Each structure stands twice: as C-alpha cells, then as structure tokens.
C-alpha positions as CSV (number, residue, x, y, z in Angstrom):
1,M,-11.3,-12.6,23.8
2,A,-12.5,-16.1,24.4
3,L,-12.7,-17.1,28.0
4,R,-10.3,-19.9,28.6
5,T,-11.4,-23.1,30.2
6,D,-10.6,-26.8,30.0
7,L,-14.0,-27.9,31.2
8,A,-16.5,-29.2,28.7
9,I,-19.4,-28.0,31.0
10,E,-18.1,-24.5,30.5
11,G,-17.6,-24.8,26.8
12,G,-14.1,-26.2,26.7
13,G,-13.3,-28.7,24.0
14,M,-16.1,-27.4,21.7
15,G,-13.5,-26.4,19.1
16,G,-13.8,-23.8,16.4
17,G,-14.4,-23.5,12.6
18,K,-14.7,-26.8,10.9
19,K,-13.9,-28.7,14.1
20,R,-16.7,-27.2,16.1
21,Y,-18.7,-29.8,18.1
22,R,-22.2,-29.8,19.4
23,A,-22.7,-30.8,23.0
24,V,-25.5,-33.0,24.2
25,N,-25.8,-32.8,28.0
26,H,-27.5,-35.1,30.6
27,K,-27.4,-34.0,34.2
28,E,-28.2,-36.2,37.2
29,R,-28.4,-35.4,40.9
30,L,-26.3,-37.5,43.3
31,P,-26.3,-37.7,47.1
32,F,-23.0,-35.8,47.1
33,G,-23.5,-33.4,44.2
34,S,-24.3,-33.8,40.5
35,R,-22.8,-35.6,37.5
36,T,-23.2,-34.3,34.0
37,S,-22.5,-36.5,30.9
38,T,-21.6,-34.4,27.8
39,L,-21.5,-36.1,24.4
40,L,-19.7,-34.1,21.8
41,K,-21.0,-34.6,18.2
42,T,-19.8,-33.2,14.9
43,P,-22.2,-31.1,12.9
44,E,-22.9,-34.2,10.9
45,G,-24.1,-36.0,14.1
46,D,-21.1,-38.3,14.5
47,S,-19.9,-38.9,18.0
48,Y,-16.5,-37.3,18.9
49,G,-16.1,-38.1,22.6
50,R,-17.6,-38.1,26.0
51,Y,-17.0,-36.0,29.1
52,I,-18.2,-36.7,32.6
53,T,-18.2,-33.7,35.0
54,Y,-18.7,-34.0,38.8
55,E,-19.8,-30.9,40.5
56,L,-19.3,-31.3,44.3
57,P,-19.0,-29.6,47.7
58,P,-15.4,-29.0,48.7
59,F,-13.5,-32.3,48.3
60,A,-13.5,-34.8,51.1
61,A,-16.2,-33.0,53.2
62,S,-16.6,-36.3,55.2
63,A,-15.2,-39.8,55.1
64,E,-18.6,-41.2,54.2
65,S,-19.2,-39.0,51.2
66,T,-15.6,-39.5,50.0
67,D,-16.2,-43.3,49.8
68,C,-19.4,-42.9,47.9
69,L,-17.9,-40.4,45.6
70,A,-14.8,-42.6,45.0
71,E,-17.0,-45.5,44.1
72,S,-19.0,-43.4,41.7
73,L,-15.9,-42.0,40.0
74,A,-14.5,-45.6,39.7
75,D,-17.7,-46.6,38.0
76,S,-17.4,-43.7,35.5
77,L,-13.8,-44.6,34.9
78,R,-14.6,-48.2,34.1
79,G,-17.3,-47.0,31.7
80,L,-14.9,-44.8,29.8
81,L,-12.3,-47.5,29.7
82,K,-14.8,-49.8,27.9
83,G,-13.1,-53.0,29.0
84,H,-9.6,-52.0,28.0
85,T,-8.2,-52.9,31.5
86,Q,-5.8,-55.8,30.7
87,A,-2.7,-53.6,31.2
88,V,-3.3,-50.0,32.2
89,L,-0.6,-47.3,32.3
90,V,-1.5,-44.5,34.7
91,A,0.3,-41.2,34.0
92,G,0.5,-38.3,36.6
93,L,1.1,-35.2,34.4
94,G,2.5,-32.0,35.7
95,N,5.2,-30.5,37.9
96,A,5.3,-31.8,41.4
97,S,7.3,-28.8,42.5
98,V,4.5,-26.3,41.5
99,T,1.5,-26.8,43.8
100,P,-1.3,-26.0,41.4
101,D,0.3,-28.3,38.8
102,A,1.0,-31.2,41.2
103,V,-2.3,-33.0,41.1
104,G,-1.0,-35.6,38.6
105,P,2.3,-36.5,40.3
106,L,0.7,-36.7,43.8
107,T,-2.1,-38.9,42.5
108,A,0.4,-41.2,40.8
109,E,2.3,-41.7,44.1
110,K,-0.8,-43.3,45.6
111,V,-1.9,-45.5,42.7
112,L,-1.0,-49.2,43.1
113,A,1.6,-50.3,40.6
114,T,1.2,-54.1,40.1
115,R,2.9,-54.9,36.8
116,H,5.9,-56.3,38.6
117,I,3.7,-58.3,41.0
118,T,1.5,-59.8,38.4
119,G,4.5,-60.8,36.4
120,M,7.1,-62.0,39.0
121,Y,5.0,-62.9,42.1
122,K,1.7,-63.9,40.5
123,D,1.4,-67.1,42.6
124,L,1.7,-65.2,45.9
125,F,-1.4,-63.0,45.3
126,P,-4.8,-64.8,45.3
127,N,-6.8,-61.6,44.6
128,D,-6.1,-61.7,40.8
129,L,-4.7,-58.2,40.7
130,A,-5.0,-56.3,37.4
131,T,-1.8,-55.2,35.7
132,V,-1.1,-51.5,36.3
133,S,2.0,-49.4,35.6
134,V,2.4,-45.9,37.0
135,L,4.6,-43.1,35.7
136,A,5.0,-39.4,36.4
137,P,6.9,-38.1,33.3
138,G,7.5,-34.6,34.6
139,V,7.4,-31.6,32.3
140,L,9.4,-30.6,29.3
141,G,11.4,-28.0,31.2
142,Q,12.6,-30.7,33.7
143,T,13.3,-33.6,31.3
144,G,13.8,-32.1,27.8
145,I,11.4,-34.8,26.6
146,E,7.7,-34.3,25.7
147,A,5.4,-36.3,28.1
148,A,3.7,-37.7,24.9
149,E,7.1,-39.1,23.8
150,I,7.8,-40.7,27.2
151,L,4.3,-42.2,27.4
152,A,4.3,-43.5,23.9
153,S,7.4,-45.4,24.7
154,A,6.1,-46.6,28.0
155,A,2.8,-47.7,26.6
156,R,4.6,-49.7,23.9
157,L,7.1,-51.4,26.3
158,T,4.4,-52.3,28.8
159,R,1.9,-53.3,26.1
160,A,-0.7,-51.1,27.7
161,S,-4.3,-51.6,26.6
162,A,-5.2,-48.1,27.8
163,V,-3.6,-45.0,29.3
164,I,-5.2,-42.9,32.1
165,A,-3.7,-39.4,32.4
166,I,-4.3,-37.2,35.4
167,D,-3.7,-33.5,35.2
168,A,-4.5,-30.0,36.6
169,L,-7.0,-27.9,34.5
170,A,-8.1,-24.3,34.1
171,A,-11.7,-23.3,34.9
172,K,-13.7,-20.2,33.8
173,D,-15.6,-20.0,37.0
174,Y,-13.4,-19.5,40.1
175,A,-15.9,-21.4,42.3
176,R,-15.2,-24.6,40.5
177,I,-11.7,-24.9,42.0
178,G,-11.7,-27.7,44.6
179,C,-15.3,-28.7,43.6
180,T,-15.1,-30.1,40.1
181,I,-13.7,-33.3,38.5
182,Q,-13.7,-34.0,34.8
183,L,-13.2,-37.3,33.1
184,T,-13.1,-37.8,29.3
185,D,-12.2,-40.4,26.7
186,T,-11.0,-37.7,24.2
187,G,-7.4,-37.5,25.7
188,I,-5.7,-34.4,26.9
189,S,-3.0,-31.8,26.0
190,P,-0.6,-31.5,29.0
191,G,0.0,-28.0,30.2
192,S,-3.2,-26.6,28.7
193,G,-4.4,-25.5,32.1
194,V,-1.6,-22.8,32.3
195,G,-1.6,-22.0,28.6
196,N,1.5,-24.1,27.9
197,C,-0.1,-26.7,25.6
198,R,2.2,-29.6,24.7
199,K,1.7,-32.6,22.4
200,E,-1.6,-34.2,22.9
201,L,-2.1,-37.6,24.5
202,S,-4.8,-39.5,22.6
203,K,-5.4,-42.7,20.8
204,R,-4.1,-41.1,17.7
205,T,-0.7,-40.3,19.3
206,L,-0.3,-43.2,21.7
207,G,-2.0,-46.0,19.8
208,V,-4.3,-47.0,22.7
209,P,-7.4,-45.4,24.3
210,V,-6.6,-42.5,26.6
211,V,-8.9,-41.5,29.5
212,A,-8.1,-38.2,31.0
213,V,-9.0,-37.1,34.6
214,G,-8.6,-33.5,35.5
215,V,-9.3,-31.2,38.4
216,P,-9.3,-27.4,37.9
217,T,-6.7,-25.6,40.1
218,V,-6.3,-22.3,38.4
219,V,-8.3,-19.5,36.6
220,D,-6.9,-17.4,33.9
221,A,-6.6,-13.9,35.4
222,A,-8.0,-12.2,32.3
223,T,-10.9,-14.6,32.4
224,L,-11.5,-13.9,36.0
225,M,-11.6,-10.2,35.5
226,E,-14.0,-10.5,32.6
227,N,-16.3,-12.6,34.6
228,L,-16.2,-10.2,37.5
229,T,-16.6,-7.0,35.5
230,G,-18.5,-8.2,32.4
231,Q,-15.9,-6.4,30.3
232,E,-13.0,-7.8,28.3
233,A,-9.8,-7.4,30.2
234,D,-6.7,-5.8,28.5
235,T,-4.3,-7.2,31.1
236,G,-3.7,-10.5,32.9
237,R,-3.6,-12.7,29.9
238,D,-0.2,-14.2,31.0
239,L,-1.3,-14.7,34.7
240,V,-3.2,-17.4,36.4
241,V,-5.0,-17.2,39.8
242,T,-5.2,-19.9,42.4
243,P,-6.7,-19.9,45.9
244,R,-4.6,-19.5,49.1
245,D,-5.5,-23.0,50.2
246,I,-4.4,-24.7,47.0
247,D,-2.0,-27.0,48.8
248,E,-5.0,-28.5,50.7
249,V,-7.1,-28.7,47.5
250,V,-4.4,-30.5,45.6
251,H,-3.8,-32.9,48.5
252,K,-7.5,-33.8,48.9
253,A,-7.9,-34.1,45.1
254,S,-5.0,-36.5,44.8
255,C,-6.2,-38.7,47.6
256,L,-9.7,-38.9,46.1
257,L,-8.5,-39.5,42.6
258,S,-6.0,-42.2,43.6
259,L,-8.6,-44.0,45.7
260,S,-11.0,-43.9,42.7
261,L,-8.4,-45.1,40.3
262,N,-7.4,-48.0,42.5
263,L,-11.1,-49.0,42.9
264,A,-11.6,-48.9,39.2
265,L,-8.5,-50.8,38.3
266,Q,-8.5,-53.3,41.1
267,P,-12.1,-54.5,41.5
268,T,-11.1,-57.5,43.7
269,L,-9.8,-55.1,46.4
270,S,-12.0,-53.4,49.0
271,L,-11.8,-49.8,50.1
272,S,-10.1,-50.9,53.3
273,D,-7.6,-53.1,51.4
274,I,-6.7,-50.2,49.2
275,R,-6.2,-47.8,52.2
276,E,-4.0,-50.3,53.9
277,L,-1.8,-50.8,50.8
278,T,-1.4,-47.1,50.1
279,V,-0.7,-45.7,53.6
C-alpha cells in the first residue's frame, strides 16, 4: 500500500505511470527553519510545477519569528503568483465545523477583502490597495455544490487574475503536523487530505493561475501504523489521526497564513497596519 501524503517533500504529487514526475530539490536554511523548493519535471525534462515547503518549529514560537516567517512566506507567494496580482480571489477550503479541516475557512476570515473598497471608495484610501476577494465555499456535503464550481463562477464574475486556495493536508510523518507549510503553483484537489478528493482547482479548471497553500493537520492511520511498525497495515485505511491540540495548531496556522497572505497581496501596508485592520 502506498503511504498517503499531500506533501511533495514526502513524495506527494509525484504521480504514477505515464504521469510520473521527477523532483529536483533545493534546500536552504533559514533563521526560523528551512525552505525546500521542489521543481517537478516530466521524464522528458519539461517543467510541471513548483512546490515550496517550509519546515519549522511549532507555529508562532515567538512574535519575532512569526513576523520574519510571515514575510518569507509572503515573498514565496509573490514569486508563485508571478505578477498575477491585479485581482486575486482567496478561497478558504474546508469545513469550518471540523477542526482539522478548518484551516482554510479560518484563514479566509482574517484576509483583507478590498474589492468593494477599491471599486466604490477608491478615493478615500491613499495606500493604493490591491483588489482582493475572499470566499469560503464550504464543502459539497454542506452546499451540494463542488467548490470548483463555486470558485469558477466567482473567478469569472470578479475577473480574477489568480486564485489562492488554502486547505488542510495529510502528511506521512506525524511530526510534520503543526510544523510544515506547503505552497505550490500546481493547484489542489479539495478534500485530498482526508481521502475525499473533489474536483481539482487549477488553471485548467478555473482559467487563471492557482496557487495552493496547505498545512498538514492529519495523518492517515494506516500510514502512521506502517511508519511505526515498518509493516503494511491491514486496518485503519478509513481513519485519520490528529493531535489532541489540533485546535491550537489550526488557530496558529490560520493566523500565520492570513498575515502572510495580507503581506503578499497588500505590499503598501505594514505588519502593524495589517494587525490593526484584522483585529
């Protein structure tokens, strides 16, 4: 049985058969952890997409490291967006009522939505705010509508130049929960972290570049048992494991990600400005 993971650094996204990709990794040390850039290439050598993985101490260990990390994440986000920042749609994927799946919706709550301001009240704001729309589409079981369908409509109506999707992920290594952040320009399949994969969000399906930001919050139970025992597990394939302090992990992750997103999308605002506006 293949060990399930959404993290490129653990082999996630490598594909299989004709779609199998080759990973080229570059790791650099940072004051607060490390950052690994993974470039996926086809067997022919063509570029498929880029992943950036931050391996960190537990989130928000101190206010100082949080600020430095947020600025680094913002810089990585801007690099993945490649200038497509004229009108960005931020999507918080997941179910806000299920704690391990609430990273997306909680992050979306703290992202500055400015589309109405830049449109209706442009003369009142001298900071030249970027146009940002924010949406938490919920999950299929709540709405009866695929997140991809909602976001495709929203992206078209808002004339989005790019979509940023935030979601919870599954890891292979339990130690990565609360200590890892992954960014990619390859898009995402909502629900993949809990084995409930829905329609993908990508440039192919939405018509604009899609940058995905994810934080692992669960480990597949069978994957965990296989890692611990070294033997393939016959049970636990329908179960996921999450730590007892997952509510704190999700809260800290959403605060960090929203701060990073606001820094990336609103370069004219300082950290203090953003904190005042999102209290």
